[in-house]
PDB file of N, CA, C and O in Angstrom:
ATOM      1  N   UNK A   1     -12.731   9.346  -8.842  1.00  0.00           N
ATOM      2  CA  UNK A   1     -14.038   9.127  -9.428  1.00  0.00           C
ATOM      3  C   UNK A   1     -15.052   9.495  -8.377  1.00  0.00           C
ATOM      4  O   UNK A   1     -14.948   9.051  -7.233  1.00  0.00           O
ATOM      5  N   UNK A   2     -16.024  10.293  -8.739  1.00  0.00           N
ATOM      6  CA  UNK A   2     -17.094  10.656  -7.812  1.00  0.00           C
ATOM      7  C   UNK A   2     -18.356   9.958  -8.254  1.00  0.00           C
ATOM      8  O   UNK A   2     -18.710   9.982  -9.432  1.00  0.00           O
ATOM      9  N   UNK A   3     -19.043   9.329  -7.296  1.00  0.00           N
ATOM     10  CA  UNK A   3     -20.239   8.594  -7.640  1.00  0.00           C
ATOM     11  C   UNK A   3     -21.435   9.360  -7.068  1.00  0.00           C
ATOM     12  O   UNK A   3     -21.448   9.734  -5.895  1.00  0.00           O
ATOM     13  N   UNK A   4     -22.406   9.576  -7.893  1.00  0.00           N
ATOM     14  CA  UNK A   4     -23.606  10.291  -7.446  1.00  0.00           C
ATOM     15  C   UNK A   4     -24.818   9.439  -7.768  1.00  0.00           C
ATOM     16  O   UNK A   4     -24.714   8.471  -8.521  1.00  0.00           O
ATOM     17  N   UNK A   5     -25.955   9.785  -7.213  1.00  0.00           N
ATOM     18  CA  UNK A   5     -27.176   9.084  -7.529  1.00  0.00           C
ATOM     19  C   UNK A   5     -27.501   8.052  -6.488  1.00  0.00           C
ATOM     20  O   UNK A   5     -27.166   8.206  -5.314  1.00  0.00           O
ATOM     21  N   UNK A   6     -28.151   7.004  -6.919  1.00  0.00           N
ATOM     22  CA  UNK A   6     -28.638   5.917  -6.034  1.00  0.00           C
ATOM     23  C   UNK A   6     -27.461   5.207  -5.385  1.00  0.00           C
ATOM     24  O   UNK A   6     -26.412   5.022  -6.002  1.00  0.00           O
ATOM     25  N   UNK A   7     -27.660   4.797  -4.084  1.00  0.00           N
ATOM     26  CA  UNK A   7     -26.577   4.090  -3.418  1.00  0.00           C
ATOM     27  C   UNK A   7     -26.435   2.629  -3.896  1.00  0.00           C
ATOM     28  O   UNK A   7     -25.511   1.934  -3.475  1.00  0.00           O
ATOM     29  N   UNK A   8     -27.345   2.161  -4.774  1.00  0.00           N
ATOM     30  CA  UNK A   8     -27.276   0.790  -5.273  1.00  0.00           C
ATOM     31  C   UNK A   8     -27.366   0.837  -6.772  1.00  0.00           C
ATOM     32  O   UNK A   8     -28.230   1.525  -7.314  1.00  0.00           O
ATOM     33  N   UNK A   9     -26.489   0.118  -7.468  1.00  0.00           N
ATOM     34  CA  UNK A   9     -26.570   0.016  -8.899  1.00  0.00           C
ATOM     35  C   UNK A   9     -26.866  -1.457  -9.237  1.00  0.00           C
ATOM     36  O   UNK A   9     -26.984  -2.292  -8.340  1.00  0.00           O
ATOM     37  N   UNK A  10     -26.979  -1.754 -10.486  1.00  0.00           N
ATOM     38  CA  UNK A  10     -27.297  -3.114 -10.901  1.00  0.00           C
ATOM     39  C   UNK A  10     -26.108  -3.728 -11.632  1.00  0.00           C
ATOM     40  O   UNK A  10     -25.519  -3.108 -12.516  1.00  0.00           O
ATOM     41  N   UNK A  11     -25.769  -4.946 -11.252  1.00  0.00           N
ATOM     42  CA  UNK A  11     -24.710  -5.683 -11.929  1.00  0.00           C
ATOM     43  C   UNK A  11     -25.361  -6.867 -12.588  1.00  0.00           C
ATOM     44  O   UNK A  11     -26.148  -7.584 -11.970  1.00  0.00           O
ATOM     45  N   UNK A  12     -25.027  -7.076 -13.869  1.00  0.00           N
ATOM     46  CA  UNK A  12     -25.605  -8.200 -14.615  1.00  0.00           C
ATOM     47  C   UNK A  12     -24.606  -9.344 -14.615  1.00  0.00           C
ATOM     48  O   UNK A  12     -23.459  -9.179 -15.031  1.00  0.00           O
ATOM     49  N   UNK A  13     -25.046 -10.498 -14.148  1.00  0.00           N
ATOM     50  CA  UNK A  13     -24.237 -11.711 -14.148  1.00  0.00           C
ATOM     51  C   UNK A  13     -24.994 -12.743 -14.961  1.00  0.00           C
ATOM     52  O   UNK A  13     -26.044 -13.230 -14.541  1.00  0.00           O
ATOM     53  N   UNK A  14     -24.457 -13.072 -16.125  1.00  0.00           N
ATOM     54  CA  UNK A  14     -25.198 -13.978 -17.016  1.00  0.00           C
ATOM     55  C   UNK A  14     -26.479 -13.301 -17.456  1.00  0.00           C
ATOM     56  O   UNK A  14     -26.436 -12.195 -17.995  1.00  0.00           O
ATOM     57  N   UNK A  15     -27.614 -13.938 -17.240  1.00  0.00           N
ATOM     58  CA  UNK A  15     -28.899 -13.406 -17.614  1.00  0.00           C
ATOM     59  C   UNK A  15     -29.598 -12.737 -16.411  1.00  0.00           C
ATOM     60  O   UNK A  15     -30.679 -12.167 -16.559  1.00  0.00           O
ATOM     61  N   UNK A  16     -28.979 -12.810 -15.233  1.00  0.00           N
ATOM     62  CA  UNK A  16     -29.593 -12.256 -14.039  1.00  0.00           C
ATOM     63  C   UNK A  16     -28.981 -10.879 -13.679  1.00  0.00           C
ATOM     64  O   UNK A  16     -27.783 -10.653 -13.848  1.00  0.00           O
ATOM     65  N   UNK A  17     -29.817 -10.001 -13.194  1.00  0.00           N
ATOM     66  CA  UNK A  17     -29.363  -8.701 -12.690  1.00  0.00           C
ATOM     67  C   UNK A  17     -29.474  -8.731 -11.182  1.00  0.00           C
ATOM     68  O   UNK A  17     -30.521  -9.078 -10.636  1.00  0.00           O
ATOM     69  N   UNK A  18     -28.398  -8.369 -10.511  1.00  0.00           N
ATOM     70  CA  UNK A  18     -28.389  -8.370  -9.058  1.00  0.00           C
ATOM     71  C   UNK A  18     -27.961  -6.980  -8.564  1.00  0.00           C
ATOM     72  O   UNK A  18     -27.112  -6.343  -9.188  1.00  0.00           O
ATOM     73  N   UNK A  19     -28.547  -6.500  -7.437  1.00  0.00           N
ATOM     74  CA  UNK A  19     -28.108  -5.204  -6.943  1.00  0.00           C
ATOM     75  C   UNK A  19     -26.699  -5.312  -6.367  1.00  0.00           C
ATOM     76  O   UNK A  19     -26.341  -6.308  -5.739  1.00  0.00           O
ATOM     77  N   UNK A  20     -25.923  -4.281  -6.590  1.00  0.00           N
ATOM     78  CA  UNK A  20     -24.550  -4.200  -6.064  1.00  0.00           C
ATOM     79  C   UNK A  20     -24.376  -2.902  -5.343  1.00  0.00           C
ATOM     80  O   UNK A  20     -24.784  -1.857  -5.850  1.00  0.00           O
ATOM     81  N   UNK A  21     -23.765  -2.933  -4.137  1.00  0.00           N
ATOM     82  CA  UNK A  21     -23.566  -1.683  -3.404  1.00  0.00           C
ATOM     83  C   UNK A  21     -22.556  -0.802  -4.126  1.00  0.00           C
ATOM     84  O   UNK A  21     -21.605  -1.289  -4.739  1.00  0.00           O
ATOM     85  N   UNK A  22     -22.780   0.484  -4.042  1.00  0.00           N
ATOM     86  CA  UNK A  22     -21.876   1.454  -4.664  1.00  0.00           C
ATOM     87  C   UNK A  22     -21.233   2.236  -3.546  1.00  0.00           C
ATOM     88  O   UNK A  22     -21.925   2.724  -2.652  1.00  0.00           O
ATOM     89  N   UNK A  23     -19.938   2.363  -3.579  1.00  0.00           N
ATOM     90  CA  UNK A  23     -19.243   3.115  -2.539  1.00  0.00           C
ATOM     91  C   UNK A  23     -18.902   4.483  -3.057  1.00  0.00           C
ATOM     92  O   UNK A  23     -18.285   4.611  -4.115  1.00  0.00           O
ATOM     93  N   UNK A  24     -19.290   5.509  -2.333  1.00  0.00           N
ATOM     94  CA  UNK A  24     -18.958   6.853  -2.690  1.00  0.00           C
ATOM     95  C   UNK A  24     -17.583   7.190  -2.084  1.00  0.00           C
ATOM     96  O   UNK A  24     -17.208   6.645  -1.046  1.00  0.00           O
ATOM     97  N   UNK A  25     -16.857   8.071  -2.726  1.00  0.00           N
ATOM     98  CA  UNK A  25     -15.555   8.495  -2.208  1.00  0.00           C
ATOM     99  C   UNK A  25     -15.756   9.345  -0.986  1.00  0.00           C
ATOM    100  O   UNK A  25     -16.681  10.154  -0.919  1.00  0.00           O
ATOM    101  N   UNK A  26     -14.877   9.156  -0.008  1.00  0.00           N
ATOM    102  CA  UNK A  26     -14.880  10.029   1.169  1.00  0.00           C
ATOM    103  C   UNK A  26     -14.297  11.376   0.777  1.00  0.00           C
ATOM    104  O   UNK A  26     -13.364  11.438  -0.024  1.00  0.00           O
ATOM    105  N   UNK A  27     -14.835  12.454   1.330  1.00  0.00           N
ATOM    106  CA  UNK A  27     -14.275  13.744   0.969  1.00  0.00           C
ATOM    107  C   UNK A  27     -12.784  13.825   1.456  1.00  0.00           C
ATOM    108  O   UNK A  27     -12.434  13.384   2.550  1.00  0.00           O
ATOM    109  N   UNK A  28     -11.966  14.399   0.597  1.00  0.00           N
ATOM    110  CA  UNK A  28     -10.572  14.512   0.901  1.00  0.00           C
ATOM    111  C   UNK A  28     -10.356  15.581   1.974  1.00  0.00           C
ATOM    112  O   UNK A  28     -10.945  16.660   1.913  1.00  0.00           O
ATOM    113  N   UNK A  29      -9.509  15.271   2.955  1.00  0.00           N
ATOM    114  CA  UNK A  29      -9.199  16.266   3.994  1.00  0.00           C
ATOM    115  C   UNK A  29      -8.155  17.231   3.420  1.00  0.00           C
ATOM    116  O   UNK A  29      -7.256  16.813   2.690  1.00  0.00           O
ATOM    117  N   UNK A  30      -8.276  18.510   3.749  1.00  0.00           N
ATOM    118  CA  UNK A  30      -7.280  19.480   3.286  1.00  0.00           C
ATOM    119  C   UNK A  30      -5.888  19.105   3.803  1.00  0.00           C
ATOM    120  O   UNK A  30      -5.746  18.663   4.943  1.00  0.00           O
ATOM    121  N   UNK A  31      -4.880  19.280   2.978  1.00  0.00           N
ATOM    122  CA  UNK A  31      -3.523  18.902   3.351  1.00  0.00           C
ATOM    123  C   UNK A  31      -3.088  19.664   4.580  1.00  0.00           C
ATOM    124  O   UNK A  31      -2.353  19.125   5.408  1.00  0.00           O
ATOM    125  N   UNK A  32      -3.517  20.889   4.722  1.00  0.00           N
ATOM    126  CA  UNK A  32      -3.127  21.723   5.881  1.00  0.00           C
ATOM    127  C   UNK A  32      -3.691  21.116   7.170  1.00  0.00           C
ATOM    128  O   UNK A  32      -3.068  21.217   8.226  1.00  0.00           O
ATOM    129  N   UNK A  33      -4.862  20.490   7.086  1.00  0.00           N
ATOM    130  CA  UNK A  33      -5.472  19.900   8.273  1.00  0.00           C
ATOM    131  C   UNK A  33      -4.656  18.696   8.771  1.00  0.00           C
ATOM    132  O   UNK A  33      -4.702  18.369   9.957  1.00  0.00           O
ATOM    133  N   UNK A  34      -3.921  18.044   7.881  1.00  0.00           N
ATOM    134  CA  UNK A  34      -3.135  16.896   8.269  1.00  0.00           C
ATOM    135  C   UNK A  34      -1.805  17.260   8.903  1.00  0.00           C
ATOM    136  O   UNK A  34      -1.202  16.458   9.616  1.00  0.00           O
ATOM    137  N   UNK A  35      -1.361  18.462   8.640  1.00  0.00           N
ATOM    138  CA  UNK A  35      -0.101  18.963   9.206  1.00  0.00           C
ATOM    139  C   UNK A  35      -0.360  19.595  10.552  1.00  0.00           C
ATOM    140  O   UNK A  35      -1.394  20.232  10.757  1.00  0.00           O
ATOM    141  N   UNK A  36       0.558  19.428  11.460  1.00  0.00           N
ATOM    142  CA  UNK A  36       0.470  20.115  12.740  1.00  0.00           C
ATOM    143  C   UNK A  36       1.916  20.494  13.150  1.00  0.00           C
ATOM    144  O   UNK A  36       2.889  19.934  12.645  1.00  0.00           O
ATOM    145  N   UNK A  37       2.009  21.409  14.031  1.00  0.00           N
ATOM    146  CA  UNK A  37       3.305  21.836  14.510  1.00  0.00           C
ATOM    147  C   UNK A  37       4.018  20.697  15.262  1.00  0.00           C
ATOM    148  O   UNK A  37       5.248  20.662  15.311  1.00  0.00           O
ATOM    149  N   UNK A  38       3.252  19.777  15.840  1.00  0.00           N
ATOM    150  CA  UNK A  38       3.811  18.661  16.571  1.00  0.00           C
ATOM    151  C   UNK A  38       4.471  17.694  15.621  1.00  0.00           C
ATOM    152  O   UNK A  38       5.552  17.179  15.907  1.00  0.00           O
ATOM    153  N   UNK A  39       3.824  17.435  14.476  1.00  0.00           N
ATOM    154  CA  UNK A  39       4.364  16.441  13.515  1.00  0.00           C
ATOM    155  C   UNK A  39       5.358  17.039  12.545  1.00  0.00           C
ATOM    156  O   UNK A  39       6.069  16.296  11.869  1.00  0.00           O
ATOM    157  N   UNK A  40       5.434  18.359  12.450  1.00  0.00           N
ATOM    158  CA  UNK A  40       6.339  18.963  11.468  1.00  0.00           C
ATOM    159  C   UNK A  40       7.790  18.533  11.597  1.00  0.00           C
ATOM    160  O   UNK A  40       8.400  18.205  10.580  1.00  0.00           O
ATOM    161  N   UNK A  41       8.388  18.514  12.807  1.00  0.00           N
ATOM    162  CA  UNK A  41       9.800  18.049  12.904  1.00  0.00           C
ATOM    163  C   UNK A  41       9.979  16.608  12.419  1.00  0.00           C
ATOM    164  O   UNK A  41      10.982  16.298  11.777  1.00  0.00           O
ATOM    165  N   UNK A  42       9.026  15.729  12.715  1.00  0.00           N
ATOM    166  CA  UNK A  42       9.131  14.333  12.287  1.00  0.00           C
ATOM    167  C   UNK A  42       9.020  14.237  10.771  1.00  0.00           C
ATOM    168  O   UNK A  42       9.754  13.480  10.135  1.00  0.00           O
ATOM    169  N   UNK A  43       8.084  15.022  10.183  1.00  0.00           N
ATOM    170  CA  UNK A  43       7.892  14.999   8.735  1.00  0.00           C
ATOM    171  C   UNK A  43       9.158  15.542   8.030  1.00  0.00           C
ATOM    172  O   UNK A  43       9.569  15.011   6.998  1.00  0.00           O
ATOM    173  N   UNK A  44       9.771  16.601   8.596  1.00  0.00           N
ATOM    174  CA  UNK A  44      10.989  17.143   8.039  1.00  0.00           C
ATOM    175  C   UNK A  44      12.131  16.142   8.092  1.00  0.00           C
ATOM    176  O   UNK A  44      12.898  16.028   7.136  1.00  0.00           O
ATOM    177  N   UNK A  45      12.256  15.401   9.217  1.00  0.00           N
ATOM    178  CA  UNK A  45      13.295  14.405   9.380  1.00  0.00           C
ATOM    179  C   UNK A  45      13.077  13.270   8.371  1.00  0.00           C
ATOM    180  O   UNK A  45      14.048  12.784   7.792  1.00  0.00           O
ATOM    181  N   UNK A  46      11.838  12.836   8.145  1.00  0.00           N
ATOM    182  CA  UNK A  46      11.578  11.780   7.171  1.00  0.00           C
ATOM    183  C   UNK A  46      11.925  12.237   5.768  1.00  0.00           C
ATOM    184  O   UNK A  46      12.487  11.459   4.998  1.00  0.00           O
ATOM    185  N   UNK A  47      11.613  13.470   5.412  1.00  0.00           N
ATOM    186  CA  UNK A  47      11.958  13.993   4.068  1.00  0.00           C
ATOM    187  C   UNK A  47      13.455  14.052   3.860  1.00  0.00           C
ATOM    188  O   UNK A  47      13.934  13.902   2.736  1.00  0.00           O
ATOM    189  N   UNK A  48      14.213  14.275   4.951  1.00  0.00           N
ATOM    190  CA  UNK A  48      15.680  14.388   4.840  1.00  0.00           C
ATOM    191  C   UNK A  48      16.362  13.020   4.731  1.00  0.00           C
ATOM    192  O   UNK A  48      17.529  12.946   4.344  1.00  0.00           O
ATOM    193  N   UNK A  49      15.658  11.949   5.064  1.00  0.00           N
ATOM    194  CA  UNK A  49      16.244  10.599   5.006  1.00  0.00           C
ATOM    195  C   UNK A  49      16.256  10.090   3.573  1.00  0.00           C
ATOM    196  O   UNK A  49      15.393  10.452   2.772  1.00  0.00           O
ATOM    197  N   UNK A  50      17.250   9.235   3.245  1.00  0.00           N
ATOM    198  CA  UNK A  50      17.226   8.620   1.914  1.00  0.00           C
ATOM    199  C   UNK A  50      16.083   7.615   1.860  1.00  0.00           C
ATOM    200  O   UNK A  50      15.583   7.164   2.890  1.00  0.00           O
ATOM    201  N   UNK A  51      15.674   7.268   0.617  1.00  0.00           N
ATOM    202  CA  UNK A  51      14.602   6.305   0.429  1.00  0.00           C
ATOM    203  C   UNK A  51      14.973   4.915   0.980  1.00  0.00           C
ATOM    204  O   UNK A  51      14.092   4.187   1.439  1.00  0.00           O
ATOM    205  N   UNK A  52      16.257   4.540   0.942  1.00  0.00           N
ATOM    206  CA  UNK A  52      16.711   3.269   1.482  1.00  0.00           C
ATOM    207  C   UNK A  52      18.142   3.420   1.925  1.00  0.00           C
ATOM    208  O   UNK A  52      18.835   4.345   1.500  1.00  0.00           O
ATOM    209  N   UNK A  53      18.592   2.519   2.777  1.00  0.00           N
ATOM    210  CA  UNK A  53      19.953   2.532   3.316  1.00  0.00           C
ATOM    211  C   UNK A  53      20.839   1.676   2.394  1.00  0.00           C
ATOM    212  O   UNK A  53      20.890   0.455   2.538  1.00  0.00           O
ATOM    213  N   UNK A  54      21.521   2.313   1.466  1.00  0.00           N
ATOM    214  CA  UNK A  54      22.303   1.585   0.474  1.00  0.00           C
ATOM    215  C   UNK A  54      23.374   0.718   1.111  1.00  0.00           C
ATOM    216  O   UNK A  54      23.638  -0.390   0.642  1.00  0.00           O
ATOM    217  N   UNK A  55      24.002   1.218   2.191  1.00  0.00           N
ATOM    218  CA  UNK A  55      25.054   0.432   2.872  1.00  0.00           C
ATOM    219  C   UNK A  55      24.453  -0.835   3.488  1.00  0.00           C
ATOM    220  O   UNK A  55      25.065  -1.900   3.412  1.00  0.00           O
ATOM    221  N   UNK A  56      23.264  -0.739   4.098  1.00  0.00           N
ATOM    222  CA  UNK A  56      22.629  -1.895   4.708  1.00  0.00           C
ATOM    223  C   UNK A  56      22.219  -2.902   3.647  1.00  0.00           C
ATOM    224  O   UNK A  56      22.340  -4.110   3.854  1.00  0.00           O
ATOM    225  N   UNK A  57      21.729  -2.408   2.501  1.00  0.00           N
ATOM    226  CA  UNK A  57      21.345  -3.296   1.399  1.00  0.00           C
ATOM    227  C   UNK A  57      22.572  -4.047   0.933  1.00  0.00           C
ATOM    228  O   UNK A  57      22.502  -5.261   0.739  1.00  0.00           O
ATOM    229  N   UNK A  58      23.711  -3.361   0.743  1.00  0.00           N
ATOM    230  CA  UNK A  58      24.935  -4.040   0.306  1.00  0.00           C
ATOM    231  C   UNK A  58      25.413  -5.080   1.303  1.00  0.00           C
ATOM    232  O   UNK A  58      25.895  -6.145   0.919  1.00  0.00           O
ATOM    233  N   UNK A  59      25.276  -4.762   2.607  1.00  0.00           N
ATOM    234  CA  UNK A  59      25.673  -5.675   3.663  1.00  0.00           C
ATOM    235  C   UNK A  59      24.793  -6.948   3.617  1.00  0.00           C
ATOM    236  O   UNK A  59      25.305  -8.064   3.700  1.00  0.00           O
ATOM    237  N   UNK A  60      23.509  -6.766   3.487  1.00  0.00           N
ATOM    238  CA  UNK A  60      22.616  -7.920   3.409  1.00  0.00           C
ATOM    239  C   UNK A  60      22.818  -8.755   2.134  1.00  0.00           C
ATOM    240  O   UNK A  60      22.755  -9.983   2.174  1.00  0.00           O
ATOM    241  N   UNK A  61      23.059  -8.077   1.011  1.00  0.00           N
ATOM    242  CA  UNK A  61      23.312  -8.749  -0.256  1.00  0.00           C
ATOM    243  C   UNK A  61      24.542  -9.618  -0.136  1.00  0.00           C
ATOM    244  O   UNK A  61      24.536 -10.763  -0.588  1.00  0.00           O
ATOM    245  N   UNK A  62      25.622  -9.085   0.479  1.00  0.00           N
ATOM    246  CA  UNK A  62      26.872  -9.819   0.641  1.00  0.00           C
ATOM    247  C   UNK A  62      26.680 -11.021   1.587  1.00  0.00           C
ATOM    248  O   UNK A  62      27.201 -12.104   1.320  1.00  0.00           O
ATOM    249  N   UNK A  63      25.954 -10.838   2.663  1.00  0.00           N
ATOM    250  CA  UNK A  63      25.680 -11.920   3.595  1.00  0.00           C
ATOM    251  C   UNK A  63      24.884 -13.007   2.924  1.00  0.00           C
ATOM    252  O   UNK A  63      25.136 -14.187   3.166  1.00  0.00           O
ATOM    253  N   UNK A  64      23.941 -12.651   2.096  1.00  0.00           N
ATOM    254  CA  UNK A  64      23.106 -13.627   1.371  1.00  0.00           C
ATOM    255  C   UNK A  64      24.020 -14.391   0.383  1.00  0.00           C
ATOM    256  O   UNK A  64      23.894 -15.608   0.247  1.00  0.00           O
ATOM    257  N   UNK A  65      24.916 -13.699  -0.288  1.00  0.00           N
ATOM    258  CA  UNK A  65      25.826 -14.367  -1.266  1.00  0.00           C
ATOM    259  C   UNK A  65      26.775 -15.313  -0.546  1.00  0.00           C
ATOM    260  O   UNK A  65      27.136 -16.349  -1.105  1.00  0.00           O
ATOM    261  N   UNK A  66      27.191 -14.992   0.673  1.00  0.00           N
ATOM    262  CA  UNK A  66      28.067 -15.895   1.415  1.00  0.00           C
ATOM    263  C   UNK A  66      27.311 -17.035   2.082  1.00  0.00           C
ATOM    264  O   UNK A  66      27.937 -17.919   2.666  1.00  0.00           O
ATOM    265  N   UNK A  67      25.975 -17.041   2.014  1.00  0.00           N
ATOM    266  CA  UNK A  67      25.191 -18.085   2.624  1.00  0.00           C
ATOM    267  C   UNK A  67      24.977 -17.880   4.123  1.00  0.00           C
ATOM    268  O   UNK A  67      24.554 -18.802   4.820  1.00  0.00           O
ATOM    269  N   UNK A  68      25.262 -16.693   4.615  1.00  0.00           N
ATOM    270  CA  UNK A  68      25.110 -16.406   6.048  1.00  0.00           C
ATOM    271  C   UNK A  68      23.712 -15.956   6.403  1.00  0.00           C
ATOM    272  O   UNK A  68      23.364 -15.894   7.582  1.00  0.00           O
ATOM    273  N   UNK A  69      22.912 -15.644   5.417  1.00  0.00           N
ATOM    274  CA  UNK A  69      21.555 -15.148   5.613  1.00  0.00           C
ATOM    275  C   UNK A  69      20.614 -16.157   5.002  1.00  0.00           C
ATOM    276  O   UNK A  69      20.700 -16.422   3.803  1.00  0.00           O
ATOM    277  N   UNK A  70      19.709 -16.736   5.792  1.00  0.00           N
ATOM    278  CA  UNK A  70      18.803 -17.766   5.239  1.00  0.00           C
ATOM    279  C   UNK A  70      17.832 -17.111   4.250  1.00  0.00           C
ATOM    280  O   UNK A  70      17.400 -15.974   4.438  1.00  0.00           O
ATOM    281  N   UNK A  71      17.507 -17.847   3.211  1.00  0.00           N
ATOM    282  CA  UNK A  71      16.572 -17.347   2.187  1.00  0.00           C
ATOM    283  C   UNK A  71      15.589 -18.437   1.835  1.00  0.00           C
ATOM    284  O   UNK A  71      15.991 -19.543   1.473  1.00  0.00           O
ATOM    285  N   UNK A  72      14.328 -18.148   1.934  1.00  0.00           N
ATOM    286  CA  UNK A  72      13.264 -19.099   1.632  1.00  0.00           C
ATOM    287  C   UNK A  72      12.422 -18.518   0.483  1.00  0.00           C
ATOM    288  O   UNK A  72      11.524 -17.711   0.728  1.00  0.00           O
ATOM    289  N   UNK A  73      12.706 -18.922  -0.771  1.00  0.00           N
ATOM    290  CA  UNK A  73      11.990 -18.335  -1.873  1.00  0.00           C
ATOM    291  C   UNK A  73      10.478 -18.577  -1.819  1.00  0.00           C
ATOM    292  O   UNK A  73       9.702 -17.730  -2.261  1.00  0.00           O
ATOM    293  N   UNK A  74      10.069 -19.695  -1.297  1.00  0.00           N
ATOM    294  CA  UNK A  74       8.612 -20.008  -1.154  1.00  0.00           C
ATOM    295  C   UNK A  74       7.963 -19.019  -0.187  1.00  0.00           C
ATOM    296  O   UNK A  74       6.859 -18.534  -0.432  1.00  0.00           O
ATOM    297  N   UNK A  75       8.642 -18.732   0.890  1.00  0.00           N
ATOM    298  CA  UNK A  75       8.070 -17.777   1.869  1.00  0.00           C
ATOM    299  C   UNK A  75       8.034 -16.369   1.248  1.00  0.00           C
ATOM    300  O   UNK A  75       7.064 -15.634   1.437  1.00  0.00           O
ATOM    301  N   UNK A  76       9.072 -16.000   0.519  1.00  0.00           N
ATOM    302  CA  UNK A  76       9.091 -14.688  -0.145  1.00  0.00           C
ATOM    303  C   UNK A  76       7.940 -14.594  -1.138  1.00  0.00           C
ATOM    304  O   UNK A  76       7.245 -13.578  -1.183  1.00  0.00           O
ATOM    305  N   UNK A  77       7.730 -15.636  -1.929  1.00  0.00           N
ATOM    306  CA  UNK A  77       6.662 -15.633  -2.929  1.00  0.00           C
ATOM    307  C   UNK A  77       5.301 -15.494  -2.237  1.00  0.00           C
ATOM    308  O   UNK A  77       4.438 -14.754  -2.711  1.00  0.00           O
ATOM    309  N   UNK A  78       5.104 -16.215  -1.097  1.00  0.00           N
ATOM    310  CA  UNK A  78       3.864 -16.140  -0.385  1.00  0.00           C
ATOM    311  C   UNK A  78       3.615 -14.727   0.166  1.00  0.00           C
ATOM    312  O   UNK A  78       2.487 -14.236   0.115  1.00  0.00           O
ATOM    313  N   UNK A  79       4.658 -14.074   0.688  1.00  0.00           N
ATOM    314  CA  UNK A  79       4.534 -12.735   1.199  1.00  0.00           C
ATOM    315  C   UNK A  79       4.206 -11.750   0.124  1.00  0.00           C
ATOM    316  O   UNK A  79       3.382 -10.858   0.322  1.00  0.00           O
ATOM    317  N   UNK A  80       4.854 -11.901  -1.042  1.00  0.00           N
ATOM    318  CA  UNK A  80       4.558 -11.001  -2.179  1.00  0.00           C
ATOM    319  C   UNK A  80       3.100 -11.155  -2.597  1.00  0.00           C
ATOM    320  O   UNK A  80       2.392 -10.174  -2.823  1.00  0.00           O
ATOM    321  N   UNK A  81       2.674 -12.405  -2.693  1.00  0.00           N
ATOM    322  CA  UNK A  81       1.304 -12.662  -3.108  1.00  0.00           C
ATOM    323  C   UNK A  81       0.328 -12.118  -2.073  1.00  0.00           C
ATOM    324  O   UNK A  81      -0.709 -11.563  -2.437  1.00  0.00           O
ATOM    325  N   UNK A  82       0.642 -12.268  -0.794  1.00  0.00           N
ATOM    326  CA  UNK A  82      -0.254 -11.816   0.286  1.00  0.00           C
ATOM    327  C   UNK A  82      -0.393 -10.270   0.248  1.00  0.00           C
ATOM    328  O   UNK A  82      -1.503  -9.759   0.393  1.00  0.00           O
ATOM    329  N   UNK A  83       0.678  -9.550   0.061  1.00  0.00           N
ATOM    330  CA  UNK A  83       0.649  -8.118   0.158  1.00  0.00           C
ATOM    331  C   UNK A  83       0.464  -7.387  -1.146  1.00  0.00           C
ATOM    332  O   UNK A  83       0.126  -6.204  -1.135  1.00  0.00           O
ATOM    333  N   UNK A  84       0.673  -8.049  -2.283  1.00  0.00           N
ATOM    334  CA  UNK A  84       0.602  -7.342  -3.548  1.00  0.00           C
ATOM    335  C   UNK A  84      -0.301  -7.998  -4.568  1.00  0.00           C
ATOM    336  O   UNK A  84      -0.202  -7.696  -5.758  1.00  0.00           O
ATOM    337  N   UNK A  85      -1.145  -8.853  -4.153  1.00  0.00           N
ATOM    338  CA  UNK A  85      -2.052  -9.522  -5.091  1.00  0.00           C
ATOM    339  C   UNK A  85      -2.724 -10.718  -4.453  1.00  0.00           C
ATOM    340  O   UNK A  85      -2.753 -10.849  -3.229  1.00  0.00           O
ATOM    341  N   UNK A  86      -3.247 -11.564  -5.261  1.00  0.00           N
ATOM    342  CA  UNK A  86      -3.847 -12.782  -4.792  1.00  0.00           C
ATOM    343  C   UNK A  86      -5.125 -12.559  -4.009  1.00  0.00           C
ATOM    344  O   UNK A  86      -5.437 -13.307  -3.083  1.00  0.00           O
ATOM    345  N   UNK A  87      -5.865 -11.522  -4.389  1.00  0.00           N
ATOM    346  CA  UNK A  87      -7.124 -11.226  -3.654  1.00  0.00           C
ATOM    347  C   UNK A  87      -8.196 -12.160  -4.048  1.00  0.00           C
ATOM    348  O   UNK A  87      -9.314 -12.066  -3.540  1.00  0.00           O
TER     349      UNK A  87
END
């Protein structure tokens, strides 16, 4: 979304109208500008890697099932809320 015009718009709350700042989008950098010959080998290595380590996931799942890996559902819920919502 591109915003043009005045840097301040009006937001109506109940019967009152209050100014609200409007943020314009930063211009997108060309993809070629983000690539460099220095980073190319690292980027290629990352693309070659799997999205996740299935063997490690299976190992952790088994350890959790055996009770060898501590699990705190309250802490997990808090972390999910902190990083994925609850703003």
